C-alpha positions in Angstrom: 78.5 94.7 79.4 76.6 91.5 80.4 78.1 88.9 82.7 79.0 86.8 79.6 81.0 89.6 78.1 78.5 90.5 75.5 76.8 93.9 74.8 79.9 95.9 75.5 79.2 99.6 74.9 80.7 103.0 75.7 78.9 105.2 78.2 81.2 108.2 78.4 82.9 110.3 75.6 86.1 108.8 74.1 89.1 109.9 76.1 87.1 110.9 79.1 89.0 109.5 82.2 86.8 107.5 84.6 87.3 105.6 87.9 85.4 104.0 90.8 81.8 103.6 89.3 78.9 103.0 91.7 75.5 101.7 90.4 72.2 103.2 91.4 70.0 100.6 93.2 67.7 100.3 90.2 70.7 99.5 87.9 69.8 102.3 85.5 72.5 104.9 86.4 76.1 105.1 87.4 78.0 107.7 89.4 81.8 107.8 88.9 84.9 109.8 89.4 86.5 111.9 86.8 90.1 112.0 88.2 91.4 114.8 86.1 89.0 117.3 87.8 89.1 119.9 85.1 86.5 122.0 87.0 88.3 121.9 90.3 91.9 122.7 89.7 93.1 119.1 89.8 90.7 117.7 92.4 88.5 114.8 91.2 84.9 115.5 90.1 81.8 113.2 90.1 79.7 112.5 87.1 76.4 110.6 86.5 75.4 108.7 83.4 72.6 106.3 82.4 73.2 102.7 81.4 72.1 103.8 77.9 74.7 106.5 77.8 72.1 109.2 78.3 72.0 111.8 81.0 75.8 112.3 81.1 76.5 115.3 83.3 78.6 116.7 86.1 77.2 115.9 89.6 79.7 117.5 92.0 82.7 119.6 91.6 85.4 118.3 93.9 84.4 114.8 95.1 85.8 111.2 95.3 84.8 107.7 96.4 81.1 107.9 95.5 78.6 105.4 97.0 74.9 105.3 96.1 72.5 104.8 99.0 70.4 101.6 99.1 67.2 103.6 98.6 68.7 105.6 95.8 67.9 109.0 97.3 71.4 110.1 98.2 75.0 109.6 97.0 77.8 109.8 99.6 81.3 110.9 98.7 84.6 112.3 100.1 84.5 116.1 99.8 86.6 119.2 100.5 90.0 117.6 99.6 89.0 114.4 101.5 88.5 116.2 104.8 84.7 115.5 105.1 82.0 113.1 103.9 79.1 114.7 102.2 75.9 113.4 100.6 74.1 114.8 97.5 70.8 114.1 95.7 71.2 112.3 92.4 70.1 115.5 90.6 73.1 117.4 92.1 71.1 119.3 94.7 70.7 119.4 98.4 74.3 118.8 99.4 74.7 117.9 103.1 77.7 117.4 105.3 77.5 113.9 106.7 80.5 114.2 109.0 82.3 117.0 111.0 85.1 118.7 109.2 88.2 119.2 111.4 91.6 120.0 110.1 94.0 119.0 107.3 95.4 116.2 109.4 92.2 114.1 109.1 91.2 112.5 105.8 87.8 110.9 105.4 87.4 108.5 102.5 85.6 105.4 101.2 82.1 105.9 102.5 79.9 102.8 102.7 76.2 102.7 103.4 74.6 100.3 105.8 72.0 98.0 104.2 69.1 100.1 105.7 70.6 103.4 104.5 70.7 104.8 108.0 74.4 104.8 108.6 77.7 105.5 106.7 80.9 103.8 107.6 84.1 105.5 106.3 87.8 105.4 106.6 89.4 108.1 108.8 93.1 108.5 108.3 95.8 111.0 108.9 97.9 113.0 106.4 101.1 111.7 108.0 104.1 113.9 109.0 103.4 116.0 112.0 99.8 114.6 112.0 101.0 111.3 113.3 99.8 107.9 112.1 96.6 107.1 113.9 93.4 106.2 112.1 90.0 104.5 112.6 86.9 103.3 111.0 84.2 106.0 111.5 80.4 106.0 111.4 77.8 108.7 110.9 74.1 108.9 110.5 74.6 111.4 107.7 73.6 114.6 109.4 76.9 115.9 110.6 78.9 114.6 113.5 80.4 111.1 113.7 81.8 108.5 116.0 84.3 105.7 116.0 83.0 102.4 114.7 86.2 100.4 115.1 89.3 102.1 116.7 91.7 100.7 114.2 93.3 101.9 111.0 91.0 99.9 108.7 90.3 100.5 105.0 87.7 99.6 102.4 84.7 98.9 104.6 81.7 96.9 103.4 78.6 96.1 105.4 77.1 92.6 105.7 73.5 92.4 104.6 72.4 91.9 108.2 74.0 95.3 109.2 75.8 93.7 112.1 79.2 93.0 110.6 81.7 94.9 108.5 84.4 93.5 106.2 87.5 95.6 106.0 91.2 95.5 105.1 94.3 96.7 106.9 98.1 96.7 106.4 100.0 94.8 109.0 103.5 96.1 108.1 104.2 93.3 105.7 101.0 92.6 103.7 97.4 93.7 103.3 94.9 91.5 105.1 91.1 91.3 105.3 88.7 90.3 108.1 85.2 90.7 109.5 84.4 92.9 112.5 81.4 92.9 114.8 79.7 96.3 114.7 78.3 96.1 118.3 81.5 94.8 120.0 84.0 96.5 117.6 86.1 93.3 117.7 87.5 91.2 115.0 85.3 88.2 114.4 87.6 86.4 112.0 90.7 87.2 109.9 90.4 85.9 106.4 94.1 86.1 105.3 95.9 88.3 102.8 93.9 90.4 100.4 92.2 93.7 99.6 88.8 95.1 98.5 86.6 92.7 100.5 82.9 92.6 99.5 80.1 90.5 101.1 78.0 88.3 98.9 74.2 89.2 98.8 73.4 86.4 101.3 76.2 87.4 103.7 77.7 83.9 103.7 80.9 84.6 101.8 83.3 87.4 101.0 84.9 88.1 97.6 88.3 90.0 97.5 91.4 90.6 95.5 94.3 88.4 96.4 97.9 89.1 95.3 99.6 86.1 93.6 103.2 87.2 92.9 103.3 89.7 90.1 99.6 89.4 89.4 96.4 89.2 91.4 93.2 87.2 91.3 89.6 87.5 92.4 89.0 85.1 95.3 86.0 84.0 97.4 86.0 82.6 100.9 83.2 81.6 103.3 82.8 84.0 106.3 84.1 81.2 108.6 87.3 81.0 106.7 86.6 77.8 104.8 86.1 77.2 101.1 88.9 79.6 99.8 89.0 79.4 96.0 90.0 81.6 93.1 87.3 83.0 90.7 89.8 84.2 88.1 93.3 83.1 87.1 
């Protein structure tokens, strides 16, 4: 579909469940989640399709949260029942572990590539119960092993175009909030209020996010200094 709402067309078979699409850098293909996971006993699977509906095929059995790398050579995703981040070539070959895999208490999700494609940020969380409630924002260079990027329980990371900041969301016990963190100091640069799913603009000067408004929600944009808050949808 174009930005003006025209040229709407189906890319997947009728009735085929889809979620969380991610564009290839050249805009010609999409990777997405098939949540029913018919090939994996209930675990989600990843599929790829062209923008012309051609090339529809299974990419990975057992995967979630796909993210295409800036250079187009790799696709990152949450693997092994969310206990590891892996990467795969767009043709489905050369699967590599991007993080360590520990135990069932640690869940790794929502991988996000740095603009230069050298690093992956991801959400590290716990399964709850006896596992406790700790979590953090992790980072890896995609070759196994990983470190702590921000030692807080953050979600939905998105890198700024300069690679020096990350937008993320967190739950403060009453509401979801968003903010911008400095990658080097690991500190909050600025809180941007209530919201979820933050994404930097291409020039890095603003952040678009989903803001709850009572029973509904709206797409909202704000400058990185907290000014200029305004809705994009109603």
